[in-house]
Structures are given as C-alpha cells and as structure tokens.
C-alpha positions in Angstrom: 22.7 -18.9 -7.3 21.8 -21.8 -8.9 18.6 -23.1 -9.9 17.7 -26.6 -10.7 14.4 -28.0 -12.6 12.5 -27.7 -10.4 12.9 -24.3 -9.4 14.5 -25.1 -6.0 17.1 -23.2 -4.8 20.6 -24.6 -4.6 23.3 -21.5 -3.5 26.7 -22.4 -3.7 28.6 -22.0 -0.2 32.3 -22.1 -0.7 35.0 -21.6 1.9 35.0 -20.0 5.6 35.5 -22.4 8.6 33.0 -25.4 9.6 30.3 -24.7 11.3 30.0 -20.9 10.8 27.1 -19.0 8.5 29.1 -18.8 5.1 29.7 -14.7 4.0 27.2 -13.4 1.0 28.5 -11.7 -1.5 29.3 -8.0 -0.7 28.6 -8.6 2.7 31.6 -7.7 5.3 32.9 -10.6 7.9 31.8 -9.8 11.1 34.3 -9.4 14.0 34.6 -12.3 16.7 32.1 -12.8 19.1 29.5 -10.3 17.2 28.6 -12.4 14.1 25.2 -11.5 14.6 25.5 -8.2 14.4 25.2 -7.6 11.0 21.9 -9.2 10.6 20.5 -7.3 13.5 21.3 -4.3 12.2 19.5 -5.6 8.9 16.4 -6.4 10.7 16.3 -3.2 11.6 15.5 -1.8 7.8 12.2 -2.1 8.2 9.3 -2.8 5.5 8.9 -1.0 2.3 5.1 -0.7 0.9 5.4 -0.1 -3.0 1.8 1.5 -4.6 1.6 1.5 -8.3 -0.9 4.3 -9.2 -3.4 3.3 -11.8 -1.9 0.5 -12.8 -4.4 -1.2 -15.0 -5.5 2.3 -16.5 -2.1 3.3 -17.2 -0.9 0.1 -19.6 -4.4 0.9 -21.2 -3.1 4.4 -21.9 -0.1 2.9 -23.0 -1.5 0.5 -25.4 -4.3 3.5 -26.5 -2.9 7.0 -26.3 -6.8 8.6 -27.3 -7.8 7.2 -23.5 -5.4 9.5 -21.7 -7.5 12.4 -20.0 -10.9 10.5 -20.3 -12.7 8.7 -17.2 -13.0 5.0 -18.0 -12.7 2.0 -15.7 -11.2 -1.6 -16.4 -13.5 -4.1 -15.3 -13.5 -7.9 -14.7 -15.0 -10.2 -16.8 -16.3 -8.5 -20.2 -16.1 -5.4 -18.3 -19.6 -4.5 -19.0 -22.0 -2.3 -16.7 -25.1 -4.2 -17.6 -23.3 -7.6 -16.0 -22.1 -8.8 -12.8 -18.7 -7.3 -12.2 -16.2 -4.9 -10.4 -14.3 -2.0 -11.0 -10.3 -3.5 -10.8 -8.6 0.1 -11.4 -10.0 3.4 -12.1 -8.5 6.3 -14.2 -8.0 9.4 -12.4 -11.0 11.0 -14.3 -12.9 8.9 -13.4 -11.9 8.2 -9.8 -13.1 12.2 -9.4 -16.2 11.0 -10.7 -16.6 9.1 -7.2 -15.6 5.9 -8.9 -13.2 3.8 -6.7 -11.4 0.3 -7.1 -13.7 -2.4 -5.9 -16.9 -0.8 -6.5 -19.8 -2.8 -8.3 -20.0 -1.8 -12.4 -23.6 -1.3 -12.1 -22.9 1.2 -9.1 -20.0 2.6 -11.2 -22.3 3.3 -13.9 -25.1 4.7 -12.0 -22.4 7.5 -10.7 -21.1 7.6 -14.4 -23.1 6.8 -17.1 -21.0 8.8 -19.6 -17.7 6.9 -18.3 -15.8 4.0 -20.9 -15.9 0.7 -19.6 -13.3 -1.6 -20.6 -12.7 -5.4 -20.2 -9.1 -6.6 -18.7 -6.7 -7.8 -20.8 -4.5 -10.1 -18.6 -2.0 -11.2 -21.4 -0.7 -7.3 -21.9 -0.7 -7.1 -18.3 1.1 -10.0 -17.4 4.2 -9.2 -19.0 4.8 -5.9 -16.9 3.6 -7.6 -13.5 6.1 -9.7 -14.1 9.2 -7.7 -14.6 7.9 -5.8 -11.4 8.1 -9.2 -9.3 11.7 -9.2 -10.6 12.4 -5.7 -9.4 11.1 -6.5 -5.9 12.4 -9.9 -5.5 15.7 -8.2 -6.2 15.2 -5.8 -3.1 14.7 -8.5 -1.1 13.5 -12.2 -1.3 10.5 -11.7 1.5 7.7 -10.4 -0.6 4.2 -10.3 -0.3 1.9 -9.2 -3.2 -0.9 -7.5 -3.3 -4.0 -5.9 -5.1 -3.0 -4.5 -7.8 0.4 -4.7 -8.8 1.3 -3.9 -5.0 3.8 -5.1 -2.6 5.5 -5.2 0.6 8.8 -5.9 0.8 10.9 -6.9 3.8 14.0 -5.4 4.1 15.6 -7.5 6.2 15.8 -10.3 3.1 17.7 -7.6 1.2 20.4 -9.8 -0.6 23.1 -7.1 0.2 23.5 -4.5 3.1 22.3 -1.1 2.6 23.9 1.8 2.7 19.9 3.8 3.5 16.4 2.1 2.8 15.9 5.3 1.0 18.7 4.9 -1.5 16.8 1.7 -2.3 13.6 3.1 -2.6 14.8 5.7 -5.1 16.7 2.9 -6.9 13.4 1.1 -6.8 11.0 4.0 -8.2 13.1 4.4 -10.8 13.1 0.9 -12.3 9.2 1.5 -12.2 9.0 4.8 -13.5 11.3 3.2 -16.6 8.1 1.2 -17.0 6.1 3.9 -17.5 4.4 3.6 -14.1 4.2 5.4 -11.3 4.6 4.5 -7.5 4.4 5.7 -4.1 6.5 4.3 -1.3 6.4 4.2 2.0 9.0 2.6 4.5 8.0 2.1 8.3 8.8 -1.0 10.8 5.2 -2.1 10.2 2.9 -3.2 7.3 0.0 -1.0 8.1 2.3 2.4 8.9 4.1 1.6 5.5 1.4 1.6 3.7 -0.3 4.9 5.4 3.1 6.6 4.7 3.3 5.5 1.0 -0.4 7.1 0.6 1.1 10.5 2.4 4.5 10.2 0.4 3.1 12.8 -2.7 1.9 14.9 0.0 3.7 18.3 1.5 6.0 18.5 -1.7 7.4 15.0 -1.3 8.3 13.1 -4.7 6.8 9.9 -4.2 8.7 8.4 -1.0 8.4 8.9 2.5 10.1 7.2 5.3 9.4 6.7 9.4 12.4 6.7 11.3 12.0 3.9 14.7 10.7 5.7 17.4 8.9 8.5 14.6 5.5 6.2 14.4 3.3 7.4 16.8 3.8 11.3 15.8 3.5 10.4 12.0 0.0 8.3 12.3 -1.3 11.0 15.4 -1.0 13.2 12.6 -3.6 11.8 10.2 -7.3 11.7 9.8 -9.0 8.6 10.1 -10.5 8.4 7.0 -7.0 6.9 5.4 -8.1 4.1 6.9 -10.5 3.6 3.9 -7.3 3.6 1.6 -5.4 0.6 2.9 -5.5 -2.4 1.1 -7.0 -4.8 3.5 -10.3 -3.0 3.1 -10.2 -4.0 -0.7 -12.7 -6.7 0.0 -14.0 -6.5 -3.7 -10.7 -7.5 -5.3 -9.9 -9.9 -3.1 -11.2 -13.2 -1.2 -9.6 -16.2 -3.4 -7.0 -18.2 -1.8 -5.3 -20.1 -4.5 -2.5 -18.1 -6.1 -0.1 -18.5 -9.0 3.3 -19.5 -8.1 5.1 -15.9 -9.7 2.3 -14.3 -7.2 1.2 -12.3 -10.1 -2.6 -12.2 -8.8 -4.1 -13.6 -12.2 -5.5 -17.1 -12.2 -7.6 -18.5 -15.1 -11.2 -19.7 -14.4 -14.0 -20.8 -16.3 -15.1 -17.2 -17.0 -11.8 -15.8 -17.8 -8.9 -14.4 -15.4 -10.3 -12.8 -12.6 -8.4 -10.8 -9.8 -7.5 -12.3 -7.0 -5.7 -11.1 -3.3 -3.8 -13.1 -1.0 -7.0 -13.1 1.7 -9.8 -11.1 2.9 -8.5 -9.2 5.7 -11.2 -7.1 7.1 -14.4 -5.7 5.6 -14.6 -2.0 4.0 -18.0 -2.1 5.9 -16.4 -2.6 9.4 -14.2 0.6 9.2 -16.4 2.4 7.2 -18.8 1.8 10.3 -15.8 2.2 12.9 -14.8 5.6 11.5 -18.6 6.6 10.8 -19.4 5.9 14.4 -16.2 7.5 16.2 -16.9 10.5 13.7 -20.3 10.6 15.6 -18.6 11.3 19.0 -16.3 14.3 16.7 -13.3 11.9 16.4 -11.7 12.3 13.0 -8.1 11.9 14.0 -5.4 9.4 15.1 -4.4 11.7 17.9 -8.1 12.0 19.6 -8.0 8.0 19.6 -4.5 8.0 21.1 -5.8 10.2 24.0 -9.1 8.0 24.6 -8.8 5.0 27.2 -7.8 1.8 24.9 -10.2 -0.3 27.2 -13.2 1.6 26.8 -12.3 2.1 23.1 -12.5 -2.4 22.9 -15.4 -2.2 25.2 -17.1 -0.2 22.4 -15.6 -1.5 19.6 -14.0 -5.2 20.6 -10.6 -6.1 19.2 -10.6 -3.6 16.6 -10.8 -0.8 18.9 -7.8 -2.0 20.6 -5.9 -2.2 17.7 -7.1 1.1 16.6 -5.7 2.4 19.4 -1.9 0.4 19.4 -2.0 1.6 15.5 -2.5 5.4 17.4 0.3 5.0 19.2 2.6 3.8 16.6 2.7 0.5 17.2 2.5 -1.6 14.5 2.9 -5.5 15.0 2.1 -6.8 11.3 4.9 -9.1 9.4 5.3 -9.7 5.7 3.9 -12.8 4.6 5.9 -14.3 1.4 3.7 -15.0 -1.5 4.3 -19.0 -1.2 7.0 -21.0 0.2 9.3 -22.6 -1.8 9.3 -26.4 -2.0 12.2 -26.7 -0.7 15.8 -25.0 0.6 18.8 -26.4 -0.9 22.7 -25.8 -0.3 25.8 -27.6 -1.7 29.0 -27.5 -1.1 32.1 -28.5 -3.5 35.0 -29.1 -2.4 38.3 -28.0 -4.4 40.1 -31.7 -3.5 38.5 -34.7 -1.9 37.3 -34.4 1.8 37.5 -36.6 4.0 34.6 -37.7 6.9 35.9 -35.3 9.3 35.7 -32.2 6.8 32.4 -33.5 5.2 31.0 -33.5 8.5 32.3 -30.0 9.3 30.8 -29.1 5.5 27.3 -30.8 6.6 27.6 -28.5 9.9 28.0 -25.5 7.8 24.9 -26.2 5.5 22.9 -27.0 8.3 23.4 -23.6 9.8 23.1 -21.9 6.6 19.7 -23.7 6.1 18.2 -22.7 9.6 19.4 -18.9 9.2 17.6 -19.0 5.5 14.5 -20.3 7.3 14.1 -18.2 10.3 15.3 -15.2 7.7 12.1 -16.0 5.8 10.0 -17.2 8.7 9.7 -20.5 7.2 10.1 -24.3 9.0 10.8 -27.4 7.0 9.6 -31.2 8.4 12.3 -33.5 5.7 15.7 -33.0 5.6 17.7 -34.7 2.8 21.1 -35.2 2.6 23.4 -36.1 -1.0 27.3 -37.3 -1.4 28.8 -37.3 -4.3 32.0 -39.7 -3.5 35.3 -39.2 -5.2 35.2 -43.0 -6.3 32.3 -44.0 -7.6 30.9 -47.2 -8.2 29.8 -46.8 -11.7 29.0 -43.9 -14.2 25.1 -43.1 -14.7 23.6 -42.7 -17.6 20.3 -40.7 -18.3 18.9 -40.9 -21.8 17.4 -37.6 -22.6 14.2 -37.6 -25.3 12.7 -34.6 -27.0 9.2 -33.5 -26.9 8.3 -36.7 -29.9 9.4 -39.5 -27.5 12.5 -39.7 -29.4 16.2 -40.4 -28.3 18.0 -37.1 -28.2 21.2 -37.2 -26.2 23.0 -39.3 -23.1 24.1 -37.7 -20.7 26.4 -39.0 -18.0 27.5 -38.4 -14.9 29.1 -39.2 -11.2 26.5 -41.4 -8.5 25.3 -40.0 -5.9 24.0 -41.3 -2.5 22.2 -40.5 -0.4 18.4 -40.2 1.7 16.1 -38.4 3.4 14.2 -38.1 6.9 10.9 -36.6 7.7 10.6 -35.2 11.3 7.9 -35.1 13.7 7.4 -31.6 13.4 8.3 -28.8 11.0 11.4 -26.8 12.5 13.8 -23.7 11.5 16.4 -25.0 14.6 19.9 -25.6 13.5 20.9 -28.3 15.9 17.6 -30.4 14.9 18.9 -29.8 10.9 22.3 -30.7 11.7 22.1 -33.6 13.8 19.5 -35.2 11.4 21.7 -34.6 8.5 24.7 -36.4 10.5 22.5 -39.3 11.1 22.3 -39.6 7.3 25.7 -39.1 6.9 26.6 -42.1 9.5 24.4 -44.2 8.2 25.4 -43.6 4.3 29.2 -42.8 4.9 31.7 -46.3 3.8 35.4 -46.2 5.8 37.4 -44.6 3.7 35.2 -42.9 1.3 36.2 -39.3 0.5 33.7 -37.0 -1.7 33.6 -34.3 -3.9 30.6 -32.5 -2.9 28.1 -32.5 -0.7 24.2 -31.3 -0.9 21.4 -30.6 2.1 17.9 -29.9 1.5 14.8 -29.1 3.7 11.6 -29.9 2.4 7.7 -29.7 3.2 8.0 -26.1 3.9 5.6 -23.9 5.5 5.3 -20.8 6.6 6.5 -20.1 10.3 3.9 -17.4 11.1 0.0 -16.8 10.3 -0.8 -13.4 8.3 -1.5 -11.1 10.6 -5.1 -8.5 10.3 -6.6 -6.5 12.7 -9.4 -8.2 14.1 -12.9 -8.1 13.3 -15.7 -5.7 15.3 -17.2 -7.4 18.7 -21.3 -7.5 17.0 -22.9 -4.8 18.9 -26.1 -6.3 19.5 -27.3 -3.8 23.0 -27.1 0.0 23.4 -23.7 0.9 24.8 -23.0 4.3 26.2 -21.4 7.4 24.7 -17.6 8.0 24.6 -17.3 10.6 27.2 -13.9 12.8 26.4 -14.4 14.2 29.9 -10.5 14.7 31.5 -11.3 11.5 34.0 -12.1 9.4 30.7 -8.7 10.4 29.6 -7.2 9.7 32.0 -8.9 6.3 32.5 -10.9 6.9 35.6 -14.8 5.9 36.5 
C-alpha cells in the first residue's frame, strides 16, 4: 500500500481479470461462482473490544515507581481537588476507596482525602496512545476509539483472513503487554455484548480474553447482573461530550485551558442507567435472566424505548455496529500496466478499480460523492517540472515527471454502489480519451466521504410524569397476558 502526501490511501491493484475484485495479500482465490464467500465468512468474525485497565495510572507508575500500591487519581486540568475537574483514571487502591473515572475531583477528595491527586501528562501519554492505535489498525481498518485508550475493532475489516478471532486477540494482548499495559478483551457479534465479555474476561480463571460464539449471546448475557450496565463505556458521561477529535483518534485535544479528555459523543447518561437498575431492583429484578422473562411491551410501557432495548439485550440481540473514528478524505486505487495499454484494457482496469473502491466503501460503511479519474498517457505531450522549495523559500530541487490528464464529477448523492462509480469513471475516460492513445497507469478516486450509518446508542428512558403500575411478575404477565 502507498500513501500520498495528503494521507489518502493508494492501494496498488495488480493482475487478475478485469471487472473482479482484486485478491488481497494472503487471501486465497475464491472458486468461480462463490466470489463473495470469503468476504461473508469474514463478516461473521464479530467485534472485538479492548479495554485497558488503569491506563493513565499505569503510565504514571512507570514514570514514578514510588506510586505503586498507593491510592492516587489522574484528573483533568491541574488535577487539584479544590478546582473544577473530573477524574480521568484511578489506581486500584483508589478504586477500592470508592473513586471511579468520571467522578468530580471534589467528590473524590471528600471520599478519600488522603488520596494523591495528579494532573494528566499528555505529552507522556501520546506516544503510547499512538502505538496502541497502530496495533488496533493492524488488526482491522474499522476501529472506533473510546475513552480512555480502549477501542472497538470490527474484525470484518481485518487485512488478512484469520484462523480464529481468539488467536488474533491473544496476539493483540501480547503486543499490549509488551507496552507494560494490561488489556481485557471481549469478542462477540455486537459492541455491547463484546464490552460485557471484556468486563467478564478475568472471571473464573480466564486470562483476559472471552469469546462469545454466535448463538451463545443470550445464555451469556442472562448470566450477568444488571449492575454491569454501569460499567459500560457509554455510561461514562463525565468523560465525553466533545464531538471533534483529532485525525489519529487519540482522544486528546488542546484547548485554551490545556488538553482535555474527550470521547466520540455522549451515548446515554449514567443517571438514566442508574435509575433503570435501581427501579428494577425495587421490584426484585437484579439479573438479565429476570428481564428476559418479562414482556417487552410491558417494559416499554414502563421504561420507554430503553426498556425494549434492555429486553433485546437480555435476549442476546445486539445490533450495535462499529463506527470508524473519522472517515478518510478519499479512497484511491491505482493500476500500473506492464505495457502501454489500449482503450479496451484501460476500460477493463477502470471497471476493476470501480468495483474495488465500492467494496472498500461498503466494508468500512462509507459513501462518497466525488468521483475522479487520472490517466497517464504512454506518450505525454511534454514533461512537467515541479520546483521544490525548502523551509526558507529557496530553490531546493527540480523534479520531473510524466503529465497526467483527468478530471472529476460530483454526484447528486453519496453512494457506495459499484455500478454508479464505474459508470461515472467510464464517462470521465470517454471525455478525456483521444483515439489511439495508450496509457501507462490509471488512478480512480472517491472523495467527499461520509459515514454511511449513524452510531447506535440505546434510546433514552421515557419521561415518567405520572405514577405507573407495579410490574406484575405473575405467570399471566410472564406470558404476556392481561
């Protein structure tokens, strides 16, 4: 793969019959008539959630070994408990005292006044965060970052086929351990269940990896208490809220008051889930198994759409998807010919490029609106010369290259359909092609890319302005009868 100066992707596609998706490195050729079988098999690999335990506190202990075993917290801003701010991370000893991430610093000080309060040293965290992101992207190019240094990884975007998602998780856990960090990894068909699996990955003697095979989601979820909902990343409202993130997805940004922690977006408030768990506890409902036995309509009448979502989760139904951190500016693909190609060969290559780019867009759940085509004629009219200047503006070098021709079209709407991309690429080729011209290479580009699906968050609880009837756990209610 190649990267141009703007950071856009330029994968090189070589060989293979025209009009078919190119074979990736390490990917076996599919039998005729079953070209989509390998892709469908990879789509069933699931979603992997990585949760780093005490990320910031571990890095602080690496910098200052005297902190090991002591109760201390890392806070936003100056980290002082007498100033506004929140807890970014808490050491294991501080967690035992009741301090949790997202808690106001003043409240943490009231709970444990002898706890050490430290400011966040983002310059020290940034290199480690960057290395973590690189390891996540090595597993898949569909990665959603969440605070603190955690991520959701869609294994359908893995660059190479895998024998087992557990083996991939073990390798990723070893890479994270080499950085001095401890990871909890869960694998399931949806984000929420994968996160619950990560939370349970060190129970019952497990070594930090828990895989929930397809069809076993309901039995796994129904073995958990409802209180685990309060440990989900989506409930950490004190850590999120900002929607702008940097291009690397590190979860850090700089403002007038210094760098602050930010998430992708608030999902649901911790108060809503706490109220939900407490409300059901009043009726003796403390496990997902008890929720699964209730009527979904009754839960929705009492708790709103959040009640139906909770019932679906108790049944093992998780429709949440991994949303990439930020879509790329463009997707590029290029074919270099071994000889000067005529118009027919070039059109076949354009057809292949359009199919490849459409597959990449669908795989990453993206859509594009601007379609561009660049052609390099075998006999250019003239050589182009580009003057390169140094930082002081003085002449540094003179680079010669071949002249490229081409243009772009802006579509009426964003799309990921191969037929539309191929049609407009061929229109561009017909406009710029001259009879008898042969070409050395051709490049197709899709720009103005947006995310094709919106993030899935559990719905908010319905506002309860009037008293409601108590949940009836009798046999009639369990059967859905009135």
